[in-house]
C-alpha positions as CSV (number, residue, x, y, z in Angstrom):
1,X,0.0,-0.2,-0.2
2,X,2.9,2.4,0.7
3,X,4.4,1.8,-2.7
4,X,0.8,2.4,-4.4
5,X,0.2,5.5,-2.3
6,X,3.6,6.8,-3.3
7,X,2.8,6.2,-6.9
8,X,-0.4,8.0,-6.6
9,X,1.4,11.0,-5.4
10,X,4.1,11.0,-8.1
11,X,1.1,10.5,-10.8
12,X,-0.9,13.6,-9.3
13,X,2.3,15.6,-9.6
14,X,3.1,14.5,-13.1
15,X,-0.6,14.7,-14.0
16,X,-0.6,18.2,-12.8
17,X,2.3,19.3,-14.9
18,X,0.5,17.5,-17.9
19,X,-2.5,19.7,-17.2
20,X,-0.9,23.0,-17.2
21,X,0.8,22.1,-20.5
22,X,-2.7,20.8,-21.9
23,X,-4.7,23.8,-21.1
24,X,-2.5,26.0,-23.5
25,X,-3.2,23.3,-26.3
26,X,-6.9,23.3,-25.4
27,X,-7.4,26.9,-25.3
28,X,-6.0,27.3,-28.7
29,X,-7.8,24.5,-30.3
30,X,-11.1,25.8,-28.8
31,X,-10.7,29.3,-30.6
32,X,-9.0,28.7,-34.0
33,X,-9.0,24.9,-34.1
34,X,-5.1,24.8,-34.2
35,X,-2.7,22.4,-32.6
36,X,0.2,24.3,-31.7
37,X,2.9,21.7,-31.8
38,X,5.6,24.2,-30.8
39,X,3.7,24.3,-27.4
40,X,6.1,21.9,-25.9
41,X,9.1,24.1,-27.0
42,X,7.7,27.1,-25.2
43,X,7.7,24.9,-22.1
44,X,11.3,24.2,-22.8
45,X,12.4,28.0,-23.6
46,X,10.7,29.1,-20.3
47,X,12.7,26.4,-18.3
48,X,16.1,27.2,-19.9
49,X,15.3,31.0,-19.4
50,X,14.6,30.6,-15.8
51,X,17.8,28.5,-15.4
52,X,19.9,31.1,-16.9
53,X,18.3,33.9,-14.7
54,X,18.8,31.8,-11.3
55,X,22.3,31.4,-12.4
56,X,22.7,35.2,-13.0
57,X,20.4,36.1,-9.8
58,X,22.5,33.8,-7.5
59,X,25.7,35.4,-8.3
60,X,24.5,39.1,-8.2
61,X,22.3,38.2,-4.6
62,X,24.2,35.7,-3.0
63,X,22.0,36.0,0.3
64,X,18.7,36.0,-1.2
65,X,16.1,33.2,-0.2
66,X,15.5,30.7,-2.7
67,X,11.8,31.5,-3.3
68,X,12.6,34.9,-4.2
69,X,14.8,33.9,-6.9
70,X,12.4,31.3,-8.1
71,X,9.8,33.8,-8.2
72,X,11.6,36.6,-10.0
73,X,13.0,33.5,-12.5
74,X,9.6,32.7,-13.1
75,X,8.4,36.1,-14.0
76,X,11.2,36.7,-16.4
77,X,10.6,33.2,-18.1
78,X,6.8,33.8,-18.5
79,X,7.4,37.2,-20.2
80,X,9.9,35.6,-22.5
81,X,7.5,32.6,-23.3
82,X,4.6,35.0,-23.8
83,X,6.7,37.3,-26.3
84,X,7.9,34.1,-28.1
85,X,4.5,32.4,-28.4
86,X,3.0,36.0,-29.5
87,X,5.6,36.2,-32.0
88,X,5.0,32.6,-33.3
89,X,1.2,33.3,-33.6
90,X,1.8,36.4,-35.5
91,X,4.7,35.1,-37.7
92,X,4.0,31.7,-38.3
93,X,0.1,31.0,-37.8
94,X,-1.8,34.4,-38.6
95,X,-0.9,34.3,-42.3
96,X,-2.2,30.7,-42.6
97,X,-5.4,31.2,-40.7
98,X,-7.7,30.7,-43.7
99,X,-5.5,28.0,-45.4
100,X,-6.2,24.2,-45.5
101,X,-5.7,22.7,-41.8
102,X,-2.6,21.0,-43.2
103,X,-0.5,24.0,-43.6
104,X,-0.8,25.4,-40.2
105,X,0.0,21.7,-38.7
106,X,3.1,21.5,-40.8
107,X,4.4,25.2,-39.7
108,X,3.8,24.1,-36.1
109,X,5.9,21.1,-36.5
110,X,8.7,23.1,-38.3
111,X,8.6,25.9,-35.7
112,X,9.1,23.0,-33.0
113,X,12.0,21.9,-34.8
114,X,13.4,25.5,-35.2
115,X,13.0,26.3,-31.5
116,X,14.8,23.3,-30.8
117,X,17.7,23.9,-32.6
118,X,17.9,27.7,-31.6
119,X,17.8,26.5,-27.9
120,X,20.5,23.9,-28.7
121,X,22.7,26.8,-30.1
122,X,22.1,29.3,-27.4
123,X,22.4,26.8,-24.3
124,X,24.3,24.0,-25.9
125,X,23.1,20.4,-25.9
126,X,24.4,19.3,-22.7
127,X,22.1,18.5,-19.5
128,X,22.0,21.4,-17.2
129,X,21.4,20.7,-13.3
130,X,18.5,22.7,-12.4
131,X,19.3,24.3,-8.8
132,X,17.0,23.3,-5.8
133,X,15.6,26.4,-4.7
134,X,12.9,25.2,-2.4
135,X,13.4,23.3,1.1
136,X,14.1,19.6,-0.1
137,X,13.0,17.8,3.1
138,X,9.9,15.8,2.2
139,X,6.9,15.6,4.2
140,X,5.6,12.0,5.1
141,X,2.3,10.9,4.3
142,X,1.4,7.7,5.7
143,X,4.5,5.5,4.0
144,X,4.8,8.0,1.3
145,X,6.8,11.0,1.0
146,X,6.0,14.3,-1.1
147,X,8.6,17.2,-1.3
148,X,7.8,21.1,-1.0
149,X,8.2,21.3,-4.9
150,X,5.6,18.7,-5.3
151,X,3.2,20.2,-3.1
152,X,3.7,23.7,-5.1
153,X,3.0,21.9,-8.2
154,X,-0.4,20.6,-7.3
155,X,-1.1,23.9,-5.9
156,X,-0.1,25.9,-8.7
157,X,-2.2,23.6,-11.2
158,X,-5.6,24.2,-8.9
159,X,-5.1,27.9,-8.7
160,X,-4.2,28.1,-12.7
161,X,-7.3,25.8,-13.3
162,X,-9.6,28.2,-11.2
163,X,-8.3,31.4,-12.3
164,X,-8.7,30.0,-16.0
165,X,-12.2,29.0,-15.5
166,X,-13.0,32.3,-13.9
167,X,-11.3,34.3,-16.8
168,X,-13.2,32.5,-19.5
169,X,-16.6,32.7,-17.8
170,X,-16.7,36.1,-16.0
171,X,-14.5,38.6,-17.6
172,X,-14.7,40.7,-20.8
173,X,-11.7,38.8,-22.3
174,X,-13.3,35.4,-21.5
175,X,-16.7,36.7,-23.4
176,X,-14.6,38.0,-26.3
177,X,-12.8,34.4,-26.4
178,X,-16.1,32.6,-26.4
179,X,-17.5,34.9,-29.0
180,X,-14.4,34.5,-31.2
181,X,-14.6,30.8,-31.1
182,X,-18.4,30.9,-31.9
183,X,-17.9,33.1,-35.0
184,X,-15.1,35.5,-35.5
185,X,-16.8,37.6,-38.1
186,X,-19.8,38.5,-36.1
187,X,-17.9,39.1,-33.0
188,X,-15.7,41.6,-34.8
189,X,-19.0,43.3,-36.0
190,X,-20.0,43.3,-32.3
191,X,-16.9,45.1,-31.5
192,X,-14.6,42.3,-30.5
193,X,-10.8,42.3,-32.0
194,X,-10.5,38.6,-33.0
195,X,-6.7,39.0,-33.7
196,X,-6.2,40.5,-30.3
197,X,-8.2,37.8,-28.6
198,X,-6.4,34.9,-30.5
199,X,-2.9,36.6,-29.6
200,X,-4.1,36.9,-25.8
201,X,-4.7,33.2,-25.7
202,X,-1.4,32.3,-27.4
203,X,0.1,34.6,-24.5
204,X,-1.9,32.9,-21.6
205,X,-1.1,29.5,-22.7
206,X,2.6,30.4,-23.1
207,X,2.6,31.4,-19.4
208,X,0.8,28.3,-18.3
209,X,3.7,26.5,-20.2
210,X,6.6,28.3,-18.7
211,X,5.4,27.8,-15.3
212,X,4.9,24.2,-16.1
213,X,8.7,24.0,-17.8
214,X,10.0,25.6,-14.6
215,X,8.3,23.1,-12.2
216,X,9.1,20.1,-14.5
217,X,12.8,21.0,-14.4
218,X,12.6,21.6,-10.8
219,X,11.0,18.1,-10.0
220,X,13.4,16.5,-12.0
221,X,16.2,18.5,-11.5
222,X,17.7,18.9,-15.0
223,X,17.0,20.7,-18.0
224,X,17.9,20.6,-21.8
225,X,16.8,21.7,-25.4
226,X,14.6,18.7,-26.0
227,X,13.0,18.4,-22.7
228,X,9.6,19.8,-24.1
229,X,9.0,17.3,-26.8
230,X,7.7,14.5,-24.9
231,X,5.8,16.1,-22.2
232,X,4.2,18.6,-24.9
233,X,3.1,15.3,-26.9
234,X,1.9,13.8,-23.7
235,X,0.0,16.8,-22.9
236,X,-1.7,16.7,-26.2
237,X,-2.8,13.3,-25.6
238,X,-4.1,14.5,-22.1
239,X,-6.1,17.2,-23.9
240,X,-7.6,14.7,-26.4
241,X,-8.2,12.2,-23.3
242,X,-10.2,14.7,-21.4
243,X,-11.9,16.4,-24.6
244,X,-10.1,19.0,-26.5
245,X,-11.2,22.4,-26.3
246,X,-12.6,21.5,-22.8
247,X,-10.7,23.4,-20.1
248,X,-11.8,20.9,-17.2
249,X,-11.1,18.0,-19.9
250,X,-7.5,19.0,-19.9
251,X,-7.1,18.8,-16.4
252,X,-8.8,15.6,-15.9
253,X,-6.9,14.2,-18.8
254,X,-3.9,15.3,-17.4
255,X,-4.1,14.0,-13.8
256,X,-5.5,10.7,-15.2
257,X,-2.7,10.5,-17.8
258,X,-0.3,11.2,-14.9
259,X,-2.0,8.5,-12.6
260,X,-1.8,5.7,-15.2
261,X,1.9,6.4,-16.2
262,X,2.9,6.5,-12.4
263,X,1.0,3.5,-11.5
264,X,1.8,1.6,-14.6
265,X,5.4,2.0,-14.4
266,X,5.4,0.8,-10.8
267,X,3.7,-2.4,-11.4
268,X,4.5,-3.1,-15.3
269,X,7.6,-5.2,-14.1
270,X,5.5,-7.4,-12.0
271,X,2.4,-7.6,-14.5
272,X,4.9,-8.6,-17.3
273,X,7.2,-10.9,-15.4
274,X,10.0,-8.8,-15.6
275,X,9.8,-8.6,-19.4
276,X,9.1,-4.6,-19.4
277,X,10.5,-2.4,-16.8
278,X,9.8,1.2,-15.4
279,X,11.9,2.7,-18.7
280,X,8.6,1.7,-20.6
281,X,6.5,4.2,-18.9
282,X,6.1,6.7,-22.2
283,X,4.1,3.5,-23.8
284,X,1.2,4.5,-21.8
285,X,0.4,7.8,-23.0
286,X,0.3,6.5,-26.5
287,X,-1.9,3.4,-25.6
288,X,-4.3,5.7,-23.8
289,X,-4.3,7.9,-26.9
290,X,-5.3,5.2,-29.4
291,X,-7.9,3.5,-27.0
292,X,-9.6,6.9,-26.5
293,X,-9.5,7.8,-30.2
294,X,-10.9,4.3,-31.1
295,X,-13.8,4.3,-28.5
296,X,-14.4,7.8,-27.6
297,X,-12.9,10.4,-30.0
298,X,-14.5,13.3,-28.4
299,X,-12.7,12.4,-24.9
300,X,-14.1,11.6,-21.7
301,X,-15.8,15.0,-20.8
302,X,-16.4,15.9,-24.6
303,X,-15.2,18.1,-27.2
304,X,-16.1,21.8,-26.8
305,X,-15.5,23.6,-30.0
306,X,-18.2,26.0,-31.3
307,X,-20.1,25.2,-34.3
308,X,-19.4,28.1,-36.7
309,X,-21.8,29.3,-39.1
């Protein structure tokens, strides 16, 4: 039972990071029906930017508390990621908005490879140890342990979802987002600026991805130029799992996917008689994707994409 409890905690933490990334996917898809496959690279840029900022601030402010350095690095990384995603939308996606869907999809894949290459040139391809800025002493829950960093990840995910739901349902920007998703042409006649709304959506998604990237690097203690590809792909799976375009579905899909991976990796060796080990954990995300697309293509909570006139 202690092992199961530990795997559940690990799954919730991993699923929370997937959920933060999946929220960016699902927001963009809900408005312009675009899968931004460069989203994982925005996560990576956020993590590496924070790593650089932390190194500079530790040298410039040697006596500063770790949480202050982490907070400042997070803010800077979010600004850089938001500017990057804003530029990507304006340069790579906006000119193709009325093109067949295959064109922006190929562009997104190309942008992902371009960002990986640029990051490799800027930060070099070697793995970088990510500093531990929060207390590392874990708390014991029964026979399992959870670190302050993992608690922070769970808390930030809950706050992010609540804030996003409030923004979409109770603010002028949220109403503009829903109107743009319903019919951008009619929304523009009612005073909404669809281009501004879409840019704002990309910026919000980038901030969530940057935060997820920093937490991913903090939890695993390393950062590198390819670190965003697999989490981004799994977060897309989580978004489809929960229902693409559905905010609550992105979180549910992310949490469930994290639990499936963690519990599966903990018991796959026993279930297969030692044939498969925990390093096969990545197969679970894609098994789930195949099953969901076969049995329920709209996801667990259903796809929420407006029918456009």
